[in-house]
N, C-alpha and C positions, 0 to 999 in steps of 0.2 A: 389854211386860218394859220394867222402868224401867232404862235407862245407867247410871243410879247405883249399880245392883246387878248388871249384865252382868259377868260374868266374860271377862276379853280385851281389854285395852287396845289402843287404839291407837298406832302411833307413825309417826315420821318416819323415822327411820334403821332399817337391816336390815343384816344380816351380808352381806361381801362376794358369798358363796357364791350369794346370790337374784339369778341374771344373769338370768333370763327372769321376764316382767312378771306371770306367774298367783303363781309361788311370792312373788315380791317385794309382790304387793299382797296374798297370804292373810298373811302375816307382819305385814305393814304394818295389816291390819285387825283383826288379835288372832284367825285364823278358824282357825290351826293354828300348833305350837310345837314346835322339833325336842329330841329326846329323844337322837337317836343319828342317824348316819349312814344317811341313808335311813329312819328309825322316826319317827314323827309323834304328836303327839296332835290330836286334835280337840276344838278349844274350841266354847262353845255355839252362836254364828254359824255356825261351820263345820259342825260336826255337823247344823245344822239344813236345811242347802242340801243336807248330802250325804242328809238324810232324804227330801228333796223328790225327790231323782234316784232313789231308791230307789223311793219311790210310784210314779212312773213305768213302773221297771224292772217293776214287780208287777204293774202294770194291761197291760202289752202283753205280757207271757209267761204270763197268766193267760190273753189272749184269744186265744190260740195252742194252749189246753188243757196250760199247764204246771202241773205239780205241786210247789207249794215243800217243802222239805225242808232239812234242816241236817245237816251232815258233819261227823265229828270234824276239828282240823286235825292234831295228834298221829294219827299211824298206823302200825303194826308194819310193819317193813320185807321179812315175807314176803309182803305185798302187793305190793309195788314188787318185788320178786322174782319174782313171775309175771309180771307184765306185760313184765322185763326191763329197765326203765327205773331200776332200780338199780342194774343195770352201765352205763345209757346213758346217762348224767346226771353231769356232772361234778361239782367246786367249789358251784356254786351250789343243791346240793340241802341243805338243815340235815338232819345224820344225828346221832343221838344214842344214848345206851343208857339204860334206866331200868334200875333199881335192881337188878334179876335178872340182869341182864348182856344183858338183849335190844335188840337193835335195832331203833330207829324212825326217823321221818320227820318231820321240819314241813313239810305239804305244800305244793306251791307250785301244785298242781293236783289235781283231785280225780276224776280219769277211774279209777285201782285203785277208790275206795271206793264210785263209783257202780255199777261194773260188777261189784263183788261183790256191793251190792245186789241189781242185775238177776239175779245168777246165782241169789241164793237165793231171787227173786220168781217170775221168768217160769218157766213150764212148758211153756205151749202158746202158738200160734200165734193164737189168740185174746184172747190180753192185749195185742198188740203194735197198732200204735203207741204208744208213751206217751213224754211228756218231763218230766223233773224238772229242779229249778233249786235255786239256793241264792245267798243275799245272805254272803259268809262270808270272813272275813281267811284271806290267803296270806300263806307267806312262801318267800322266793328270797334267796338271798346273793348278791346282785348286786355283780359287784365294784367297781362304779365307779357309786354312787349319783347321781343329778342331778335337777337341775330338780323340786324338792321332790315333790309327789307324780305328776311324771311317770315316774320309775323310783326308786321306793323297795325297801328290803328287807321291809317290811311292808304288804301293802297289803289294802284292801277289793275285792271281785271282786264280780260276779254270774257264775256261771259254769251252764251248762245242759247238759243230754245227752241226746240221742233215741236210743229203740232201735226197730228196724224189723226187718221178714222178711228185706230183700233191699235191694240197691243200688238198685231202681228206686222202692221206698217212701220210701228217704232222700232222693234226689234228689226226689221230689214235695215231700216236706215241707220242704226246704232254704231255698225260697223264699218260705216262711211265717216263716220266723224273719230272711231279710234281710229282706224288708218291715219285721217287728217291730222290728229294730235301727234301721232308718231312720225310723221313727214314734218309736223314742226319741230320735235325737238331733234330728229337728225339735221335736219339743216341748221339748227341753232348749235348743234354741236354736242348736244346732250344726250348719254344714252339714259333710256330709261327701262324701267320694271313695269308690267302693268298689271297690277295685283287687284283682287277682291275686296269690296272697300264699304264701309258703314254709311247706310242713307242719312243719318243725322238727322240732324234739322229739316233740310231739303224734304225728305219725304221719298217714297217710292217702292219700286219694287226690286232694283239692281241697281248696283254704282260699282266704279272701279276707281282706280289711283292710278297714276304715271308717278312712278317714285324715281328719284337719283338717287343711287346708293353713295352714302357720304356718311363719316363719321361727324359732320356737324347736322345732320338730321335729325329731329324731333320726333319723326315715326321710328315704330318699330316694325319690321316685316319680316315675316314667315315666308323662306323661298329655298324651295326644292331643288339642288341643284342634277336632283334625276333625270326627274319627270317635266321639270319648268314650273308647275303651281307655285303661286306665290298668293300671299294675303295681307291683309295690314293684320296686326295682332289683336286690332279692335274687333274683329269678324274671324280671326283662322281660328280653324277648331284641329286639332287633332284627334288623333284615336287615342282611346284611354284604356287600355287593357286592365283587367282586373287583374291585383297583386295578391301573393300569397305572403305569409307570413315571414318569408325569405326573402322578400321585394323581388321573386320571379313572377312574370307575367302567369296569373291563371285562365287556363282553358275553361272558358264557360261550360258549367254541367251538361246542358243539351248537345256540346258538340264534342265533348271531350271523348278522345278514340278509348274502345273497351281492349284490354289487355288482352290475350287468350288466355285460357283455363289452362291451368298445370296443375296435375293431380299430387305433385310432389312437393309445390310451393304450401306453405301454408295460410290460412285467411288473414288478410290482415287482420289489425285489430281496428275495432271501429271508433271514429273519434269518439268523443262525448258530446252529449247532446247539449245543445246550446242553452242556456237558460230560459224559461218562460218569460222573464224580465229582467231589466239592466238590473245590475245591483249597486249601488253605490258607496264609493269606498274613501278615506280621509286621503286626502293628496294635498299635507300641506303646503303651501309656498309653491306650488307647482302650477304656473298659470299658461307658460308658452307652451306650445305644441311640443317645443325640445325636448320643457322640463317634466312637460308629462311622460312624456315617450320615457326617458331616461328613467324616471321613477316606476313606472310600470315595466320598464323591459317592454313596452310597445314599439314596434317600427309606427315612426310616425304618418305613413300611409295607413295605419289601423284608427286612427284618430278622427272625429268627427269636429271640425275646426268652424267656430262661427264668429260672424261680425256680426256687429249693428249697423244699419244706415240711417244716418235722417233723410227723408226722400219728401220731399214738399210740407213739410211740418207734421210728417208721421214716422216713426220709428219700423225699419224692415229688416229682417234677420235674412243672412244669406250664411248657407253651409257648404263647406267643399272636403274634401278629403285632405288630409293634412298637409302631404306633400304638396299640395298645387297651390296657389294664389287666383284671387276673383279677379275677373276683369270687371272693373266697372261698365265699362260701354255695354260689353254684354248684360250686365246685369240690370242697367238701367232700361236695355230692350224690353228685357220681362216688366218693371216698376214703371217705365216710362214719367219719369219725373221730370221737372224743370231744374231743379237743384237736388244733387245728390252728392251726400258727404258722408264720413264717418261720424258714427254719435259719439259725442264729446261724454266723459266717464261721467258727469253732470247726468246727463240725458239717460243714459243708459241707468244710472242709480235712480233716476225718479219715475223710470218705466217696472222698479222691481226686480232689476236684472243683478247679477252679480260679475261685474267686469271680471274676466279671464275663468270663469267658472259656470258657464251659460252654456245654454243649446235650446233645440226645439224640444226634447225629449218632455211629454207630460204637458205641453205646452202652458207652460210659465205665464204668460200674458195671452189671455183669452181674445182672439182677435188680431194679432201679431202678422202680418204677412210674413209668411216663410217662403223664400228660394233658395234650391238646393242644386247643387251641380250634379249634372248626370253622370258623375264618377260614384255617386253613392247609390245608384240603383243597384238595390241587389245586393249592398254590403253590409256582411254580419260580424260581429264580435268585434265591435267598434269602442273606443273608448271617447265619450262626450261628456260635457261639464253636466253636473248635477241640479245646479242653478240653485245653490247656495255655496256660501265660500270655504274653501279649501275641501272641497268634494267633487268627484266625475265618478262617473255610471261607467261599469264597465259590463260587455255583453250584450250592445247596444245592436240591436236589429234594424237597420235605416228602414225598411220597407214596413215595419211592424211599429216602430217607436216611433217615428214620425210622421205619420201618417197625415195629409192633409196639407202637405209641403208641395209647393209649385218645383217642378224637374226641368231644366234645364240648362244649356250649356252655356257657363258662365267661369270658366277656369280660362287662365292667360295661359299660353302655350309656351314651350320653353324649348332653348338649344334643343337639338337631338332628338326631338318629338318625332312619333312616325307621321311620315308624311300622309293624309288622306286620300290622296290618288295614288301611290304607287308602294306605301309601306315603309320607306327607305326614310333613315331620318334627315330631316328638313335644319337647313339655318336660320338663326336669328341675326338680323343685320338691321342698321339705322340707315333712315333714307329721309328725302326731303320730298315733300309733295308737290308738283310743279304741274299736275292737273288734275282735274276730275269731273267726270261723267256719271250722267244718273237717269235711269230711267222713271220718269217722275209719276208716269200711270195719268189717273184724274185727280190727283190729290189738289190742285189748284183749279182746274176747270169745275168741279162740281160743287165746290165751296164759294165758287167764285160766278156760276153759271156761266162759262164759254163753252156754247154750245153748236153743234150744227144738224142741219137738216139731211138724213141719209138720201141713197135713191129710192126707197118708200114714203119720204116725207117722214120720216121716225125723228124725233128729237134725240140725240146723242151726244154726250159728255166729249170734250176735244182731248184727246190723248199725248200727254205734252213728255219733251227730253228736255235735259239740262246738261250745258257743259262748259268748264269754266278752265281757264289759265288764269295764272297770277302773273302779268307781265312784268314787275318786278322782281317777283323770286324766282321766275326765269332766268332775270340776266343774274342773279346770284349765285342761281344754279349752275351758267354757263362757267362764271367763275372759278367755284367750288371744284368744277370737273378740270380746269385748265387754266392752271398756274404754276409758278414756281418759287425758289425762294426768292427772286427779284422783283415778282411780280405777276400781273394779269397776262393771258396768253388769247388775246381775242383769234375765236375761227374769223377768217375773211368773211362771212355770211353775214356776222353782226358788230365787227370791228369799226370804231367811233369814225375812223379814215380809213383808205386805203393804204396810204403810203405814209410814214411818219419822216420826213426830211431836215437833217441837221446840218446845220453849217459850223464846222471845226476848225477854231483858228479866227486871228484877227487882219490875217493876211486882205488886203484890198481886192487882190484878182480871187481867192477865195470866195471871200464875200459875193462878189460880183460873178461868181459861175454860180451858186448857190441861186441867188437871186433869179440868176436866169434861166434856170432848169425848173425853180418852182414855179415861175410865170407859164412857161411851155407845160409843165403838167397841170397846170391849172386851165392853160388853152385848148389842152387835150379832152378835160373833162375828167380829170381822175382828181380823187379828194384827198386833199393832202393838208399834214398838219406840219407846219415850217417852224422848226425850233431854232429862230434866228434871236435869243436872248444875248446879251453880253456876259456869259457864264461858261466856267470852264468846261472842257468835254468830256471829262469823268460826269461831273454833272448831269452835260447831257444824254451821256449814256444810261446813266440809271434813272434818268426819267423815261427815256423811250423804253426800258425794261419794266419799268412799274405801268407804264398808260398800256404796253401791249397792243399796239398797231400791228397790224399782220405783219407787213413789210417797212424792213428802215432800210432808207437811203442816207448815206454821209457824203458829205465836200468836204476835202481835208486838201492840205498841201501834197501829202502822198497821193492821194486820187488823182490830184492834177496830172501830176509827174506820172502817171502811168496813162494817161489821156482817158480817165473813167471815171465812174461814180460805185463807191463801195455799195451793194446789196445783200441785203441780207433778212431772212426769214427770224422773225421772233420766236418761234419754234426751235431752230437748229441754231448750234453752237459757233457753227463757222460762219465767217462771209466771205465774199468776191467781189473783185472790182471788175463790172461789166465798162465795156468800150463804151464811150459816151454815144456814138452815132448808133449802136444799138440797142442801148437802153429802153428806149418804148417798146420795141418790138419784143423786148425781152421782158417786158415788167406787164403786158399785155399775157403772153402765154403763163407766165411766172401765174397770175392772179386767177385765167380760166381752169389751171389746173388746181389751187386753192380751193374756188369755189366749187369743184367737181368734187371736193372730198365730201361735202355736206348736201348733195342731192340725192 
């Protein structure tokens, strides 16, 4: 491809919204263009990279017996009503009506469509297991598209679905997909961390995400460097030792070691008995946990923090230890709401609660659902809102005074919390979700009637798995992991072209030599991007660095005088002049060695 004919101009300046490296570099390199918020054109260079990635994905899916299909983006609403997701998904689902007034959706995933295929094709257990996959456009009305291809409203996705007789068969197949995903990411030059994840709106019993560690990521991960345990903070659970007033972890009473008796040691004074009921004390203008702790001389972990949420038209209380924060994903796992947000001050007041001074003590709003973090179980001598302005309770015993509260893990983990697997402190990192796999189970087959006859002629629901990779997001991840201050550095496996040939100088013999080499390389089957433009050498070198093709070749007066061609790997600082007669064998050797790095 001659750059004089290439569609997609390079540029130095990009819009201020391009805040992360991959988005900024793709715009500058002329690989994508913004059509609207979260919607992009792929220009020739960008689409060639997408095709390379799709080729890798297809090879790995076929290797685990995947069968490629194509399903429609526009789907009738009745499929989504059968699965119940029509009612479970909020405004992020694009809904429309056809000219006959029939409801339809623009699919964000294809579980309904593929389950419809399975229920029409599968009759006997002898047909199971199998896996179907596609690489297809998806639509999702994201409220805040960001990061270019990281989170868009229209995106290209590889989604795959496996069908099994039972959960044991699914569990046996699941590691094959996991390994295929690891192969895909390695071949694309991307290191990933596999983390336990929330099943979310997809449903199912188990899910894992493939995360690329990056400061540009919008996901937060808990990663233990000691044992390798990792999880998305949406589901990560840390050990929560009880703490005493000094902030030191307290050993539970049942497990506390007994000190040996000493006749010389006087008997320790007994702690004063806890009050039989909480006592209200005046706390004027002390609303926040920190203000209350300072006013009463209590540590923050002795406070019972209370938040009120709006969950599908109803209010619900969330309670947690004062030094911890609520994880709303975990909270919603208990509430199971389509819409969950913090209640406004007006909504709190309308319920008869006093913002800054509320708690579940005494059940101030009969029937109000209360979800309490398990850090509060067994906690005593707490400070909690007294449900009237400028007052708090002291001496609160959670088990006694908050009876009826539902207890669950709703806490957000923190950097340095003890790992649930090895007790060592783990770290909290930012990451980009590059892939997601689910054990769906029978969520869709039961609601949509996808069944089979087993060996005893009994009707059984098909057990399903689901596996997704965002192709555009994966391209962005490659750039996030492989770039420098000059531009992109494409791994050989996904580079838009194998070679970037530069003709440097206006001399006729230089141009003729570059043209001859271009033709020879094309005839030999190489993918070549040929910069034949009438611009300066510096401009061409800068664009070569920006575009990031794996191998750069340069023909100039200097190289002709030395009887060769300059060869440089994009990732290297140094170039060398290769004798013209030995160029093609050397390029073959170099390319094979580069590809081997991603196997």
